[in-house]
N, C-alpha and C positions, 0 to 999 in steps of 0.2 A: 463336491460336498455342498449341500444346501444349507442356507442360514435360516434358522427358525426364530421368529419373533412372536411373542405371545400376543394374542388378541386382547386389546384393552380399550376402554372407553374413557372419554374425558370425565374427570371427577364431577359429580353433581354440584350444582350451585356455583358454576364458574363465575368469578367476580367480573363486574361490568367494566373494570378499568383495563380490560384487554381488548375491547372492541375497537374497530377501525376509527381513526380520528375524524375522517370525513372533513367537513368544513371547519371543525374545531382547530385544525392544525394552522399555526400562524405562518402562512406561506408568504404574505406580503413583504415583511422585512427582508427575507432572503431574496425574493425576486428583485426588490429594489437594489439590494447590495450587488446581486449578480449583474443587473443591468448597468449599474455605475461602474463596476470593475470592468465589464465588457467594453463600455465606451472608452475608458481609460486605456485598455489594451489596444483598441483600434487606433486611438490617437497615437499611442506609442509605436504602432506598426507603420503608420503613414507619415507621422510628423517628426519622428526621431531621425536625426541625421545619421546615426550609427545603427544600421540594420542588424549588425551582429549583436548589439546590446539587447535588442528586442528578442532575437532568436534564442540567445542563451537564457535570458530571464524567462521566456515562455517555456523553454525546455525544463528549466528548474521547477517551475510551478506545475508543469504537466506531470513529470515523473513523481512529484510529491503526491498528487491525487491518485495517479495510476497505481503506485506502489501500495497505497492504503487499500484501494479497491481490490487488488490482487491478494493482499493479505486477508481481507474479509472472505474472499472466495476460498482461500486455504482453510479458514476456520469452518466454513460450511462443509467442505469436503471431509476434513479430518473428524468432524463430529460424527459423520456417518461411518467413516472407516473404523473409528474406535467404538461405535455403538454406545456413546455416552448418554446417560440419562439426566444428569444434573444440569447440563447446559442446553436443554431443549428450548427454554425461553430465550436464551441469548442468541440462539441460531437465527431467529427472525431478524434480529438487529443486523447481523452480518449479511443476511440475504438482502436486506434493504440497501446496505452499502454497495453491494455488487450491482444494483440498479444503475449506478453511474457509468458502468462499462460501455454501454452503447453510445452515450454522449462523448465519452473519452475516445472512443474509436473515431468519431467524426472530428474531434478536436486534435487528432494526430495529423490531420492534413496540413495545417500550417507548419508543422515540424518537417514534413516531407518537402514542402515548398522552400523552407529555409535551407534544408540540406542541399537541394539541387539548384539553388541560386548561389551556393558557395558561401553562405553566411553562418554556417554552423559547424559542420565536420570538415576537417582539412583533407580527409581521404577522398572527398569528392573531386578536388582538383588533382590530387595525387594519382587517381586511377585514370583520369581523362587525358593525362599527358603521355607523350611517347616515353619509352623506357629511358630513365634518367642515366646520367653518366657515372655518378657516384656508385661504386660497387656495392656498398652497404645498402643504399636506397634501392639500387637495382634488384638486389636480392629480395627486399621487402615487396617490391612491385611484382616480381614473379610469384611470390607466395600469396599476396593479398588482393591483387587487382581483380581476380575472378570472384573472390568472396564478396567484395564490395561492389561488384557490378550492379547496375540498376535492376535488371530483371531478377537476379537472385535475391537481392536485398528486399525488393518489394514483395516477392513471393514469401520470404520468411516472415515479414511483418504481417502479411495477410493471414498466414497460418497461425501466428500467435493470437491474433484477434479472433479468428474463427474458433479456436479452442476455448478462449476465455468467454466469449459471448455464448457459445453453445452450452458449455457446462453451467455457467451462471444462470442462464435462462431456463435450462432443463431442470436443474435442481430446484430453482425457485418455483417453477410451474407445478412440479410434483408436490412440493411442500404446500402450496396454496390449494391444490386439488384435495389434499389430505384434510384441509380445514373443513371441507364440505362433505367429503366421502368417508373419511375415517378408514379404519381397517389397517391390516398389516401389509397388504400387497404393495402399496405405494412406498412404505418404509423399506421394504425389501428391494424395490427397484432403485431407490436412492442409495441404499447401501451397496448394491451390486455395481453401480456406476461410479461410486466415489473413489475407489482405489485407482482406476485408470485416470480419473480426473486429477487426482493428487500427483501422479507421476507426470502426466502431460503438463500440468501447471508448473511443476518444478523445472522441467526441461525448457518450456517456452519462456518462463520468466528469466531463467539463467541466460538464455541466448539473447533475449531482448536487452538485458543489461550489457551483454557483450557488444551488441550491434549499435545501441543508441548511446550508452554512457561510456563504457570503457573505450569505445572507438573514437571518443573525442581526442584522445591521444592514440592515434591508430597504430603506432609502433610499440605501444606498451601492452603487456598482457599479464593477467593474473588468473589462475585457474579457480581461485576461491571467490572471485569478484561477484559471480552470480549469487552465491550463498549470502554474501554480504548484503546484496541488494534486497533479496526477498526476506531475509531475517528482519531488516529494518521495516519492511512493509507489514510483516506479521505483527510486530510489536506496535507499530503505528496504528494499525486497524483495531487492535485490542484497546489502545488508549482512546481512540475515537468512540468505540462502542461503549466504553465505560462512561464517557462524558454524555453520550446520548441517553443511556439508561438513567444516570443520575439526574439529568434534566427532566426526563419523564417522571421519575419518582418525585422530584421537587414539585411537579405540577399535579400530583395526586394519582399518577398512573403506575401500574405494575407493583402496587404496594404489597400484594400477596403472592406474586408469582416470581419476580426477580428481586430477591431480598439481599441484605448485606451478606448473607451466607453465600450466595452465588458470587457476589462481587469480591468477597474474600478470596475465593478460589481464583478468580480472574486476576486479582492483585498478585497472587503467588505466581501465576503464569507470567505476568508482566515482569516480575522480579527475576524469574528464571530466564526469560528471553533478554533481559538487560545484561545478565551475566554472559549469555550465549553471544550476544552482539559483541561484547568486549573480547571474548575468546576468539571470534572470527577476525575482528579488526586487528588484534595483537598477532594472531597467527600470520595474517597477510604481511604485516609490517616486519615481523621478526624474520620470516623466511627470505624476504627481499633484502633486508639489512644484512643477514648472514651471507646470502649468495653474492651480494655486492656486484651485480651485473648491470651495466649501463642500460640495457633494454628494460630492466625492471625498476631500477632506482629512480628513473626519470619522473615517475609519478610523484614520489615523495620529495624529490629535489625541487620540483616546480612549486610545491606547497611549503617550501622553506623560504620563499622570497617575501621580503617586507612583512606586512601584517598577516600574511597567510601563515607565517611561522607561528605567530601568537594563536591564530585560530586552530592550528594543528595541535598545539599544546592544550588548548582549552577543550577541544572536542571530546577526548576521553574523560576529562574531569566532569564536564557538563552532561554528556550523554550516558556516562556510566556511573561515575562517582556520586553525583547528586541523586539520581533516582534509586541507586543502590541503597543509600542510607535513608532515603525517604520511605522506601517500601520494606526496609529490613524489620522494623518493629511490627509485631502483630497488631497492635492497637491502630496503627496508621492504615493497615489493610482493611480495617473494619470501620474507619472513620470517613464519612462521606466527603468532608471538606479536604482532609489530607489526601484521600484517594483522587479527588478531582484535581488537586494541585499536582499530584504526581503524574496523572494522565495528561494534563495540559502541558506539563513540562516535557514529557516524553514526546508528545506530538510536535512541540516546537523544536526540540533538539533533533528530531528526525528531519525536519525541514532544514535545519542548520547543517546537518550531515550531508544532505543532498546538495545544498548550496556549495559546500566545501568540495564536492566532487565535480560540479559543473563549472563554476565561475572562474577558477584559476586558469582555465584554458583561454578565457577571454582576457582577463586582467592578470597578466603573468607577473608583474612586478610587485603588486600589493592589492589589498582589498579596495575596491571602488564601489561603494554602495550607490544604487540607482533606484529611483522610485518604482520602476518596473519590477524590481526584485521583490517588492512587497505586493504589488498589484496582481502579478501573475499567480502566486500561490493562493492569494485570497480569492481570486476568481475561480480557480479550480476547486478550492474547498467549498465554495458556494454551490458549484455544480454537484459535488458529492452530497452535500446536505440537502439540496433540493430533491435529489433522487431518493434519499432516505425519507424525506417528508412525503413524497408521493407514495412510497411504500406504506408509510404509517396511515395514510388516508385510505388506501385501497384494501388492505388486508388486516386481519387481527394482529395485535402487537406481539402475540406469541402463537406458536402452532397449537391451536386449541384442541385438535383431535389426534395429536401425535401419540403413538403407542406407548411412549415412555413418559407421558406427561405427568403421571402420578409420582414419578421419581423426582421431578423438579419442583412440584408443588409441595411446600412444607419441607424442602431440603434443608438439612442441618449440617454445617461443616464440622467434621469430627476432629479437626486438628486441635490439640490442646493449647 
């Protein structure tokens, strides 16, 4: 069955606040911040006496940026799957966030080094040893040593990045070609490829979460963990996109193309995914608590030690309760200041959530804050923002010849 898209042209008199920023984009502060954070990371890697601290802090910052970039790729693909018209302008923001994926592919190399030097995942030493004598551990060794073997692990990681880089580059290239060529053919191609990309993105993101995060406790398992990971990225990417759009509007851009009507709908989606995150988090906890099996409860028992228990209590309150009530009133969804506060809060709490997943494996007794825990996510966020800035410099701020552009220009939210 073929998909028909009506031939349309960009509306006449396209406002000039959607043209590429070129040299107008303030890149220097970001470059300076990135350089400073990079120097501090290098110092942490070579001057720190505890190599495991650097490894875990780096992993925490890395998955924070990667999860957001993959969430942005999800929104690009789901836009085409759904054939949405109102979100055409926002799609370019997500496309620019995905520009960070090539850099993040390179930045994954230090994680591989940390893994195979024994500073990150315990399964590295677990699979390299002869069969252990303990019957329980021996059973795990028989089950998991092939899965975590270096060739199979590296092949899986390569496949993940090939899928992510291929779809993000392909969809972005077609979108930018459409800016100059127009017409429905390119829109049809993007819509044709988007469903397979959405399926592969879900599978690869899920298994990446299993391989890199859940395997920090290699004897623990949760079938819902992958969903937990990518739902956080979907919500985090939306929050970052809101902050980027609000910053551009504050500087006089996108005044007539991405309005508070669009942001109102995005706020409703952020509210919905806040509830969905809470549902997934509660479902994982409740099923593990109800089953009460040592193989499963070890994850939460580790996070009941010392101040980790306080963090475990605060996480649902701060990551669900606060944004829930912030975004509940309609007036807040249409107020730029309230929306910026909610988006910044969600982004910060997403980092807190990932910190809660990574760091208890290193500091098992209680929380031990380290300066690298702040530098690593700031460095990775600067990488993402520089990628976004490069996109703003090179391409129009919205898809100026998209076939559904008329539906996003002058869009009015019909929610009473």
